[in-house]
Backbone bond lengths (Angstrom), bond angles and torsions (degrees), N, CA, C in turn:
res aa  C-N    CA-C-N  psi(-1)  N-CA   C-N-CA  omega(-1)  CA-C   N-CA-C  phi
1 M - - - 1.495 - - 1.516 108.30 -
2 S 1.334 116.60 135.38 1.460 121.83 174.85 1.532 108.77 -118.99
3 L 1.328 118.59 177.68 1.435 121.69 175.90 1.523 112.12 -56.72
4 A 1.351 115.10 -37.32 1.448 119.16 -179.73 1.525 112.82 -65.41
5 A 1.356 115.90 -24.47 1.459 118.85 -178.44 1.511 113.86 -85.37
6 L 1.337 117.24 -12.17 1.470 120.69 178.04 1.539 109.70 -64.89
7 P 1.300 119.82 129.71 1.460 122.26 -172.57 1.504 114.66 -79.26
8 F 1.336 117.91 50.25 1.431 119.86 -177.80 1.546 109.25 -135.40
9 K 1.312 116.92 144.05 1.477 119.46 179.78 1.533 110.65 -69.75
10 E 1.323 115.70 -38.44 1.421 121.10 178.14 1.528 113.55 -131.50
11 I 1.319 114.85 142.36 1.467 122.50 -177.09 1.517 107.09 -125.99
12 W 1.364 116.60 107.40 1.450 120.31 -174.38 1.525 110.97 -108.53
13 A 1.313 115.42 116.86 1.467 121.66 169.88 1.564 106.50 -85.51
14 C 1.343 115.20 129.58 1.492 119.33 -171.85 1.500 111.61 -137.05
15 D 1.329 116.55 140.79 1.485 121.61 176.17 1.502 109.53 -144.43
16 F 1.332 115.46 136.62 1.466 122.69 174.55 1.501 109.83 -107.72
17 E 1.328 117.57 150.48 1.409 121.68 161.38 1.523 109.92 -112.90
18 Y 1.297 119.19 136.85 1.458 120.82 -172.05 1.487 111.58 -156.58
19 R 1.293 118.51 159.13 1.449 125.54 172.76 1.503 107.77 -89.32
20 A 1.313 119.51 134.05 1.461 124.27 -179.48 1.543 108.88 -125.00
21 M 1.310 115.01 96.10 1.474 118.83 175.68 1.528 107.61 -84.83
22 P 1.358 118.31 146.87 1.440 121.79 -174.50 1.581 110.52 -57.01
23 G 1.308 115.82 127.27 1.439 122.27 177.13 1.503 117.30 75.87
24 E 1.370 115.32 4.01 1.454 120.02 -178.36 1.531 111.10 -111.18
25 R 1.302 115.85 161.14 1.446 120.54 175.58 1.567 109.44 -73.18
26 P 1.348 115.78 154.34 1.470 115.83 -176.87 1.542 112.74 -65.82
27 W 1.334 114.23 142.15 1.461 122.69 175.97 1.523 105.72 -101.74
28 T 1.324 115.05 102.59 1.483 118.75 -170.88 1.495 111.58 -72.96
29 V 1.335 113.49 134.72 1.495 121.58 177.15 1.524 110.45 -98.93
30 C 1.302 119.30 -48.63 1.444 122.51 -177.63 1.519 111.32 -162.09
31 M 1.297 117.84 168.86 1.469 122.28 177.94 1.535 108.52 -144.13
32 C 1.298 115.89 139.70 1.451 122.30 173.11 1.532 108.56 -127.52
33 A 1.337 114.73 143.09 1.484 119.12 -179.03 1.509 109.21 -149.08
34 K 1.339 116.32 154.36 1.472 121.69 179.77 1.522 109.15 -142.99
35 E 1.305 117.25 131.31 1.441 121.87 172.77 1.499 107.21 -84.30
36 L 1.312 117.08 119.94 1.495 120.55 -165.45 1.529 114.49 -76.46
37 R 1.312 116.89 -17.14 1.502 119.18 177.25 1.523 110.06 -86.30
38 S 1.330 115.67 -52.49 1.473 118.46 -176.33 1.532 115.23 -81.74
39 G 1.357 114.59 -22.62 1.471 119.35 -177.13 1.533 111.42 85.17
40 R 1.293 120.49 2.32 1.469 122.81 179.59 1.539 110.03 -62.15
41 E 1.359 115.23 131.98 1.462 119.73 -178.15 1.504 109.83 -119.14
42 L 1.342 113.92 150.18 1.443 122.43 177.39 1.542 108.31 -130.69
43 R 1.353 115.31 133.07 1.439 121.06 177.72 1.530 107.05 -133.49
44 L 1.335 117.59 108.09 1.491 120.06 -172.32 1.516 109.66 -125.13
45 W 1.364 115.98 132.38 1.434 121.36 175.74 1.553 109.80 -88.94
46 R 1.323 114.30 170.70 1.446 120.62 -171.22 1.574 111.81 -53.05
47 D 1.353 116.29 -47.27 1.452 117.86 -175.76 1.528 112.07 -61.21
48 E 1.332 115.54 -33.64 1.478 120.07 179.07 1.530 109.96 -72.52
49 L 1.321 117.32 -39.54 1.452 120.29 178.86 1.500 114.17 -64.14
50 L 1.335 116.06 -37.29 1.453 120.26 -178.73 1.505 113.86 -68.94
51 Q 1.323 117.38 -19.01 1.454 122.57 174.50 1.491 115.55 -78.55
52 L 1.323 117.93 -13.93 1.457 122.00 -175.87 1.496 112.43 -92.88
53 R 1.320 116.80 142.72 1.486 120.55 177.83 1.550 109.01 -99.09
54 H 1.278 119.87 -3.81 1.475 122.88 175.66 1.530 107.67 -158.30
55 A 1.348 115.60 168.93 1.436 118.22 -179.03 1.550 112.53 -59.79
56 P 1.318 119.98 146.39 1.448 120.34 -176.51 1.526 113.84 -83.24
57 F 1.298 114.18 29.52 1.510 121.01 176.41 1.486 107.70 -151.46
58 D 1.309 115.77 167.88 1.471 122.77 -176.77 1.532 111.76 -66.72
59 C 1.313 117.32 120.60 1.474 121.20 176.50 1.506 110.14 -119.57
60 G 1.344 118.85 19.09 1.428 122.80 -178.44 1.552 113.85 -84.42
61 P 1.281 117.96 -170.13 1.495 121.92 -172.32 1.533 112.61 -66.78
62 H 1.306 119.12 -14.32 1.477 120.29 -178.56 1.518 112.30 -101.24
63 A 1.335 116.61 10.03 1.459 121.09 177.95 1.548 110.31 -130.95
64 V 1.322 116.71 164.79 1.477 120.80 178.73 1.506 109.26 -137.65
65 L 1.304 116.25 140.33 1.469 120.94 176.09 1.516 109.05 -99.31
66 I 1.321 117.96 133.13 1.458 125.34 178.15 1.504 107.50 -106.08
67 A 1.311 118.13 123.32 1.473 122.95 -179.89 1.532 109.35 -141.78
68 Y 1.288 116.31 168.64 1.460 123.79 173.46 1.474 108.52 -122.17
69 A 1.377 116.85 117.87 1.473 123.47 -166.11 1.521 108.83 58.92
70 A 1.333 114.26 68.05 1.453 120.91 -167.69 1.524 115.62 -59.62
71 A 1.373 116.54 -25.29 1.471 118.71 -179.78 1.517 110.63 -58.77
72 A 1.298 118.65 -33.78 1.452 120.65 -179.05 1.521 110.49 -67.13
73 E 1.338 115.65 -48.28 1.477 118.99 -179.17 1.526 109.67 -64.15
74 L 1.320 117.48 -40.93 1.445 122.44 -177.07 1.527 109.80 -70.05
75 S 1.314 118.49 -30.66 1.488 120.73 172.77 1.529 110.23 -61.84
76 C 1.292 117.53 -34.67 1.465 120.89 177.10 1.526 110.38 -68.67
77 F 1.340 116.32 -39.88 1.483 120.42 172.54 1.539 110.01 -52.34
78 L 1.317 117.15 -52.25 1.439 121.54 -176.19 1.532 112.12 -67.54
79 A 1.338 118.64 -37.45 1.446 122.14 177.61 1.546 111.22 -64.18
80 L 1.334 115.72 -30.23 1.455 120.91 178.40 1.547 112.65 -86.74
81 G 1.367 115.04 -4.40 1.459 117.66 -177.22 1.487 116.01 78.34
82 W 1.325 117.92 21.53 1.465 122.20 -177.63 1.537 109.32 -95.02
83 P 1.339 116.42 144.94 1.453 119.94 171.55 1.532 109.86 -62.93
84 L 1.313 116.09 149.26 1.506 119.98 -179.91 1.513 108.80 -78.93
85 P 1.329 115.75 151.22 1.498 119.77 176.39 1.513 111.13 -62.16
86 T 1.315 115.44 150.68 1.460 121.21 174.96 1.532 111.21 -68.42
87 N 1.316 116.79 -42.58 1.465 121.76 -173.52 1.576 108.53 -123.59
88 V 1.313 116.09 129.54 1.437 122.18 178.16 1.477 111.77 -131.93
89 L 1.310 118.80 133.16 1.493 124.88 169.68 1.520 106.49 -109.98
90 D 1.305 114.55 115.81 1.497 120.71 179.02 1.532 106.69 -100.11
91 L 1.329 116.51 105.60 1.440 120.62 -176.97 1.520 113.05 -68.63
92 F 1.351 117.87 -24.03 1.440 121.27 173.76 1.555 110.53 -62.98
93 A 1.351 114.66 -46.37 1.463 120.15 177.62 1.522 109.89 -60.22
94 E 1.280 117.23 -43.95 1.485 120.77 -177.83 1.559 110.08 -67.74
95 Y 1.322 116.05 -36.89 1.451 118.68 177.37 1.545 110.81 -66.35
96 R 1.341 117.45 -38.51 1.456 118.36 179.55 1.529 112.08 -72.55
97 V 1.351 115.88 -29.38 1.432 118.74 174.61 1.537 108.97 -62.36
98 A 1.303 116.00 -42.09 1.473 121.81 -179.44 1.497 113.78 -68.14
99 T 1.351 115.40 -28.66 1.472 119.87 -175.68 1.493 113.50 -110.74
100 N 1.342 118.32 10.50 1.434 122.18 -177.22 1.525 112.29 -52.69
101 G 1.328 115.31 130.75 1.482 119.26 177.85 1.505 114.47 92.44
102 V 1.348 117.02 -6.60 1.469 120.96 177.47 1.540 108.94 -128.09
103 K 1.300 114.52 160.19 1.479 121.00 176.24 1.532 107.88 -95.79
104 P 1.364 118.07 111.99 1.452 118.05 -178.21 1.508 113.44 -57.34
105 A 1.320 117.64 136.07 1.460 120.44 -174.04 1.547 110.68 -62.13
106 C 1.279 118.39 -33.08 1.460 121.31 -175.53 1.519 113.00 -107.41
107 G 1.342 115.73 15.42 1.446 119.38 -177.87 1.518 111.96 85.97
108 D 1.339 116.97 173.11 1.433 117.77 -176.63 1.507 113.84 -111.47
109 G 1.375 117.81 18.28 1.458 120.85 171.52 1.524 110.84 -79.26
110 L 1.329 114.99 179.20 1.445 119.62 -179.27 1.529 112.13 -62.17
111 L 1.300 116.43 -40.73 1.462 119.92 179.72 1.526 111.20 -62.51
112 G 1.339 115.14 -40.61 1.460 118.39 179.18 1.535 110.97 -66.85
113 A 1.327 116.89 -43.41 1.456 119.06 178.54 1.505 112.16 -60.36
114 L 1.325 117.21 -35.28 1.486 121.81 177.39 1.554 109.48 -73.42
115 A 1.323 116.22 -45.68 1.489 118.54 -175.14 1.520 110.79 -63.59
116 I 1.304 118.31 -40.07 1.464 119.52 -174.85 1.562 110.20 -66.25
117 R 1.337 116.95 -19.56 1.446 122.81 177.72 1.501 112.83 -100.83
118 G 1.357 116.50 4.87 1.460 119.56 178.12 1.499 113.06 73.03
119 L 1.358 118.88 20.92 1.445 123.69 -179.46 1.513 112.15 -88.55
120 A 1.318 118.01 148.37 1.447 122.11 -179.92 1.515 112.32 -65.04
121 H 1.380 117.93 141.35 1.405 121.34 177.78 1.487 108.91 -154.40
122 I 1.342 117.59 163.47 1.434 119.45 179.70 1.516 110.83 -75.23
123 D 1.324 117.25 162.51 1.448 123.31 178.28 1.511 112.58 -65.81
124 V 1.333 119.86 141.52 1.443 122.26 179.23 1.508 111.65 -60.28
125 G 1.328 117.17 -38.74 1.472 120.40 177.82 1.530 111.89 -61.78
126 E 1.355 115.60 -41.19 1.476 118.44 178.14 1.543 111.75 -65.05
127 K 1.340 116.34 -38.88 1.456 121.49 177.13 1.514 111.44 -60.65
128 D 1.347 114.71 -46.17 1.491 118.56 -179.99 1.523 110.38 -63.52
129 A 1.357 117.51 -37.75 1.473 120.90 -178.97 1.521 109.45 -64.18
130 M 1.326 117.15 -40.76 1.459 121.12 -179.76 1.517 110.76 -68.37
131 R 1.323 116.44 -38.43 1.481 119.39 178.71 1.539 110.79 -66.00
132 R 1.306 117.40 -37.52 1.488 119.27 176.08 1.495 111.54 -65.50
133 L 1.296 116.65 -40.04 1.477 122.49 179.77 1.557 108.30 -60.76
134 I 1.325 115.72 -38.90 1.480 119.20 179.98 1.520 111.39 -72.34
135 M 1.345 117.69 -43.66 1.452 120.27 -173.89 1.533 113.44 -77.08
136 E 1.307 118.88 -24.56 1.428 121.83 -173.92 1.505 114.41 -93.23
137 R 1.328 118.89 -5.73 1.431 122.72 -173.78 1.515 112.13 -135.25
138 T 1.340 116.47 159.43 1.483 120.81 167.83 1.460 111.69 -123.77
139 E 1.347 118.47 -2.22 1.479 123.00 175.39 1.530 106.32 -135.71
140 W 1.334 114.32 144.51 1.454 121.23 -176.22 1.501 111.20 -138.46
141 A 1.321 116.13 143.85 1.475 119.71 176.62 1.522 108.80 -71.11
142 P 1.348 116.66 159.16 1.487 119.89 -178.52 1.495 113.53 -52.01
143 E 1.321 119.18 -42.46 1.458 120.22 179.71 1.519 111.99 -66.15
144 E 1.302 117.18 -31.17 1.479 120.86 177.84 1.481 109.70 -72.56
145 Q 1.334 117.92 -38.37 1.457 119.90 175.57 1.476 111.31 -60.27
146 R 1.376 116.22 -44.12 1.479 118.01 -179.64 1.564 109.21 -64.01
147 A 1.329 118.04 -38.86 1.460 118.74 178.46 1.529 112.95 -64.12
148 L 1.338 115.98 -39.06 1.458 119.59 179.24 1.544 111.51 -70.49
149 L 1.323 117.27 -33.84 1.470 119.00 176.14 1.537 110.94 -69.44
150 D 1.352 115.41 -38.13 1.489 118.71 177.31 1.574 109.71 -65.35
151 Y 1.305 115.20 -39.08 1.456 118.37 176.75 1.499 112.58 -64.44
152 C 1.353 116.06 -44.57 1.465 120.36 176.10 1.532 112.16 -60.61
153 M 1.338 116.47 -41.10 1.462 118.04 178.08 1.502 113.93 -69.16
154 S 1.334 116.45 -25.89 1.473 117.78 176.68 1.517 110.93 -65.14
155 D 1.367 117.13 -32.57 1.457 119.75 177.16 1.533 109.43 -70.64
156 V 1.356 117.38 -35.89 1.428 120.15 176.81 1.525 110.31 -63.27
157 A 1.331 115.79 -42.20 1.505 118.62 176.53 1.527 109.92 -61.61
158 G 1.304 117.06 -38.28 1.451 120.42 178.11 1.508 111.33 -63.82
159 L 1.323 117.11 -41.19 1.490 120.69 177.97 1.533 110.54 -61.00
160 A 1.322 115.98 -43.70 1.484 118.92 179.66 1.543 111.90 -61.50
161 A 1.346 115.01 -44.40 1.475 117.49 177.34 1.510 114.09 -65.24
162 L 1.366 114.20 -39.35 1.450 118.54 -178.42 1.523 111.27 -66.35
163 L 1.325 115.26 -42.23 1.527 118.70 178.20 1.486 111.28 -57.60
164 S 1.295 117.99 -46.54 1.477 121.50 -179.51 1.535 110.27 -62.30
165 A 1.373 116.12 -38.35 1.457 119.32 -178.88 1.541 111.92 -70.99
166 M 1.326 117.35 -27.59 1.442 121.98 -172.63 1.505 111.19 -89.89
167 L 1.341 120.93 -17.94 1.417 122.36 177.17 1.515 110.88 -66.03
168 P 1.348 120.12 146.11 1.494 125.34 2.31 1.533 111.45 -82.59
169 I 1.328 115.23 155.90 1.420 120.74 175.01 1.535 108.50 -131.11
170 E 1.364 114.88 158.09 1.495 118.31 175.94 1.529 107.32 -77.26
171 L 1.304 116.07 96.53 1.473 120.76 -170.02 1.499 113.60 -59.52
172 S 1.338 118.67 -41.72 1.484 120.08 -177.63 1.485 111.03 -59.80
173 F 1.334 118.41 -44.35 1.488 121.00 178.46 1.528 111.23 -70.84
174 A 1.323 116.86 -39.98 1.450 121.62 179.89 1.505 111.06 -59.14
175 L 1.333 117.30 -42.83 1.441 121.01 179.36 1.511 112.54 -65.92
176 L 1.321 117.25 -32.74 1.483 120.60 173.50 1.504 112.08 -66.04
177 R 1.294 116.87 -40.78 1.491 121.53 175.26 1.466 111.08 -62.75
178 G 1.351 117.28 -42.92 1.445 120.38 177.13 1.487 113.77 -64.16
179 R 1.308 116.15 -36.29 1.474 121.68 176.40 1.536 110.30 -62.28
180 Y 1.337 116.12 -36.88 1.462 119.02 177.25 1.528 111.50 -60.41
181 G 1.352 117.14 -34.74 1.457 119.06 177.51 1.505 111.75 -59.23
182 G 1.324 115.79 -36.45 1.459 119.92 175.48 1.524 112.05 -65.71
183 A 1.311 117.15 -39.00 1.466 119.35 177.08 1.518 112.46 -63.51
184 V 1.361 115.94 -41.73 1.479 120.48 177.49 1.512 109.63 -61.60
185 A 1.365 116.00 -44.82 1.447 118.69 -178.64 1.535 110.77 -59.64
186 R 1.313 118.00 -41.65 1.442 121.39 -179.74 1.532 111.42 -65.72
187 M 1.337 116.49 -40.49 1.466 119.09 176.69 1.554 111.03 -60.18
188 E 1.353 115.43 -45.93 1.433 118.31 -175.25 1.522 108.84 -71.24
189 H 1.323 118.27 -30.90 1.476 121.54 179.99 1.548 110.69 -67.35
190 V 1.321 115.26 -41.32 1.478 119.84 -179.49 1.501 110.13 -76.91
191 G 1.327 118.53 -37.90 1.442 122.52 -178.93 1.531 112.80 85.85
192 I 1.285 117.66 -179.90 1.487 123.01 -175.27 1.544 105.56 -97.47
193 P 1.361 117.88 120.98 1.456 119.22 175.57 1.531 110.78 -57.96
194 I 1.299 116.23 137.99 1.442 119.95 -177.76 1.542 110.77 -146.47
195 D 1.337 116.69 143.32 1.450 121.83 174.14 1.505 107.36 -82.67
196 V 1.319 117.72 96.70 1.445 121.97 -171.63 1.506 112.17 -61.39
197 S 1.358 116.50 -41.84 1.470 120.03 179.61 1.507 112.24 -60.44
198 L 1.307 115.37 -45.69 1.489 119.30 179.28 1.524 110.87 -67.25
199 Y 1.340 118.08 -40.24 1.461 121.32 176.12 1.511 112.20 -55.89
200 Q 1.376 115.12 -46.27 1.434 120.11 -179.18 1.541 112.31 -64.08
201 Q 1.344 115.56 -36.43 1.445 118.36 175.44 1.554 112.28 -63.57
202 V 1.290 114.41 -46.40 1.492 120.43 176.87 1.524 111.30 -61.30
203 A 1.294 117.58 -47.91 1.455 121.90 -177.96 1.495 109.24 -62.23
204 G 1.340 119.93 -39.59 1.440 123.06 179.66 1.519 114.46 -66.62
205 K 1.292 116.29 -24.73 1.500 119.99 -178.88 1.544 112.03 -117.14
206 W 1.353 114.16 23.51 1.486 117.57 -171.90 1.494 112.37 -60.43
207 E 1.362 117.00 -44.69 1.463 119.07 -176.60 1.525 110.55 -63.81
208 E 1.353 117.00 -40.19 1.468 120.31 179.90 1.565 109.28 -66.24
209 L 1.300 117.36 -41.09 1.432 122.39 177.44 1.510 113.39 -59.34
210 K 1.345 113.14 -46.75 1.493 119.18 178.09 1.515 109.64 -58.97
211 H 1.337 116.48 -47.10 1.432 120.40 -178.56 1.550 111.62 -57.58
212 D 1.339 114.77 -45.91 1.462 119.21 -178.29 1.526 111.44 -65.64
213 L 1.354 116.65 -40.76 1.471 120.34 178.91 1.537 111.29 -63.36
214 I 1.315 115.79 -44.29 1.456 121.62 -179.07 1.571 108.85 -62.68
215 E 1.297 116.80 -45.44 1.451 122.50 -178.94 1.515 111.60 -60.08
216 D 1.315 116.15 -37.99 1.448 122.47 -177.35 1.532 111.77 -78.75
217 V 1.340 116.29 -56.61 1.437 120.94 -171.59 1.566 112.40 -77.90
218 D 1.282 116.39 -33.57 1.487 121.04 -177.67 1.504 112.92 -78.60
219 A 1.327 119.38 -7.85 1.448 121.01 -173.56 1.534 113.01 -54.24
220 P 1.351 120.42 -43.10 1.493 118.46 178.19 1.517 116.19 -75.18
221 F 1.341 115.22 -12.11 1.489 118.75 -175.13 1.492 113.53 -108.69
222 R 1.339 117.88 -44.76 1.465 124.71 -176.18 1.531 109.29 56.54
223 V 1.303 117.51 50.66 1.472 121.81 179.13 1.530 111.23 -110.28
224 Y 1.337 117.51 3.54 1.457 121.72 174.15 1.480 110.30 -100.74
225 E 1.328 115.84 147.48 1.452 121.83 175.71 1.541 108.36 -145.57
226 N 1.314 115.32 127.54 1.465 120.98 -177.03 1.539 113.34 51.48
227 G 1.320 114.71 39.29 1.447 119.94 176.51 1.516 115.76 80.51
228 H 1.339 117.37 8.90 1.496 121.06 -178.13 1.519 110.70 -128.60
229 F 1.329 114.80 141.82 1.426 122.98 176.05 1.529 108.74 -68.76
230 R 1.320 116.23 131.93 1.479 120.90 -178.45 1.529 108.91 -114.08
231 S 1.295 117.27 114.83 1.465 120.23 -178.43 1.532 112.41 -63.07
232 A 1.363 115.64 -33.96 1.474 117.68 -179.67 1.551 110.80 -65.45
233 K 1.347 117.05 -40.03 1.461 118.38 176.06 1.509 111.53 -66.15
234 F 1.360 116.22 -35.84 1.478 119.58 179.27 1.565 108.81 -65.45
235 A 1.337 116.45 -40.37 1.455 120.81 -179.63 1.557 108.65 -65.43
236 A 1.318 118.43 -39.97 1.465 123.28 179.15 1.546 109.49 -64.80
237 W 1.339 115.35 -41.56 1.458 119.86 -179.66 1.506 107.71 -61.53
238 Q 1.359 118.30 -45.50 1.490 119.47 179.24 1.525 112.56 -63.61
239 Q 1.287 114.54 -41.20 1.498 118.82 -179.02 1.528 110.63 -61.92
240 A 1.327 116.92 -38.49 1.435 119.67 -178.21 1.520 111.93 -68.92
241 R 1.318 116.10 -19.87 1.483 120.18 179.24 1.561 111.48 -109.46
242 D 1.302 115.76 13.04 1.448 123.11 177.28 1.555 113.12 54.91
243 I 1.340 111.76 42.40 1.498 118.23 173.66 1.481 106.82 -91.81
244 Q 1.345 115.65 110.99 1.452 119.94 -170.25 1.557 115.11 -116.15
245 N 1.359 114.97 -6.08 1.430 116.87 -172.61 1.548 114.15 -100.36
246 W 1.306 116.88 14.59 1.479 119.17 -178.33 1.552 109.74 -71.43
247 P 1.273 120.23 127.06 1.507 121.75 -178.75 1.527 110.45 -62.08
248 R 1.349 111.28 153.25 1.475 120.09 178.48 1.501 109.90 -124.83
249 T 1.349 117.19 157.47 1.460 121.80 -178.43 1.546 108.48 -72.16
250 A 1.323 115.98 147.60 1.437 121.84 -178.55 1.545 112.62 -68.46
251 V 1.337 116.21 -32.74 1.478 121.01 -173.14 1.554 110.05 -79.52
252 S 1.362 117.52 -58.17 1.474 120.33 -172.53 1.487 113.51 -99.79
253 G 1.338 118.51 -15.26 1.439 120.37 -174.92 1.512 115.59 77.03
254 A 1.359 115.43 5.99 1.456 119.64 179.16 1.517 109.41 -76.93
255 L 1.355 115.63 163.74 1.446 118.79 -179.92 1.542 109.84 -62.31
256 A 1.333 115.59 134.91 1.446 120.42 175.64 1.478 110.39 -74.22
257 L 1.313 119.04 124.55 1.447 122.37 -173.23 1.538 114.25 -121.67
258 D 1.361 113.10 20.11 1.486 117.21 177.41 1.500 111.97 -75.40
259 D 1.311 117.23 164.37 1.477 120.96 -178.31 1.471 113.28 -60.26
260 D 1.336 119.13 -40.85 1.472 121.42 -178.16 1.561 110.57 -61.69
261 T 1.314 115.68 -41.83 1.490 118.14 178.16 1.506 112.87 -63.52
262 F 1.352 116.41 -43.83 1.458 120.72 177.93 1.541 110.06 -59.86
263 L 1.328 116.82 -43.86 1.494 119.28 -178.41 1.525 110.14 -63.10
264 E 1.295 114.65 -38.68 1.497 116.53 -178.70 1.530 109.60 -69.52
265 Q 1.324 118.64 -38.39 1.477 121.60 -179.38 1.518 113.93 -73.61
266 I 1.369 114.84 -26.28 1.480 117.58 177.95 1.529 111.63 -57.27
267 A 1.344 115.49 -35.37 1.458 119.49 178.91 1.530 111.89 -60.49
268 L 1.344 115.11 -30.72 1.487 120.61 -177.23 1.530 110.78 -93.93
269 H 1.323 117.45 -28.91 1.429 123.38 -174.26 1.525 110.56 -129.49
270 P 1.265 118.38 87.27 1.485 121.68 -172.01 1.530 115.00 -63.91
271 Q 1.335 117.18 -6.83 1.453 118.87 -179.64 1.526 112.96 -81.57
272 F 1.339 117.16 -5.26 1.482 119.98 -172.03 1.539 116.45 -88.61
273 P 1.313 121.17 -19.55 1.491 118.83 -173.71 1.534 113.72 -55.37
274 E 1.312 119.17 -44.84 1.426 120.65 -179.31 1.528 111.31 -65.80
275 L 1.323 117.73 -37.07 1.468 119.99 178.14 1.509 109.40 -66.03
276 Q 1.309 119.41 -41.93 1.440 122.05 179.50 1.557 108.86 -63.39
277 T 1.332 117.30 -43.11 1.430 120.68 179.42 1.551 109.87 -63.47
278 L 1.290 118.47 -38.82 1.470 121.00 174.83 1.482 113.16 -60.55
279 R 1.348 115.68 -43.24 1.467 118.92 179.29 1.487 110.35 -62.23
């Protein structure tokens, strides 16, 4: 399969740069896009994006959007009030499908996906510098804007190269995975419903609640000290009861205290569920 074989009139590789404050919707800085058949390019700054009511390219059923970790780009669509594209190919999802079960040698970001295929990409240090410039400022000089747009377009070029290198793909499944990115973006855009009044009450009394929970649940174990779980006390508690089959970590030999280990041991030691819930 080649680009020519993809059943779309237009193929748009797209990347946004944005500020992402914890728990907030993305604050879009700029967007770059390229139609991969015609070579048409778009470079738009924040003020231009805010004037648009929809994406400045075809997002209907005869076009496809190419992105990497599409939920991030689609979150920018929603933050700008744009309808989501009908068809999305998320190259991050496709890369993880190809590497499922292994740890990619170069990581699972766009640069890693390009590097593992020997494709050109910008320097990691340059990428970090551009990200800092985006996160630390809300206003930029004209030359900085040009640099950020060039950086954004470099990711678009990387998307185009990566798509060609990853073809052929099972398009029907890939489009479903891309559609999932839109669902994630909508969930993040709406957020998690919460009873703010109740949350504030809990947060205001959190230390007291923790103390009461520890006093109640830890009574049979006595493995907490000053509000914290102590692995040494837990090991002593096990030794006193001749519990010898608890898994240990390969590196330090300490007791494994991850959730999966606790869940496995609960089947053998029914007294642990409340302790695990407390932790």
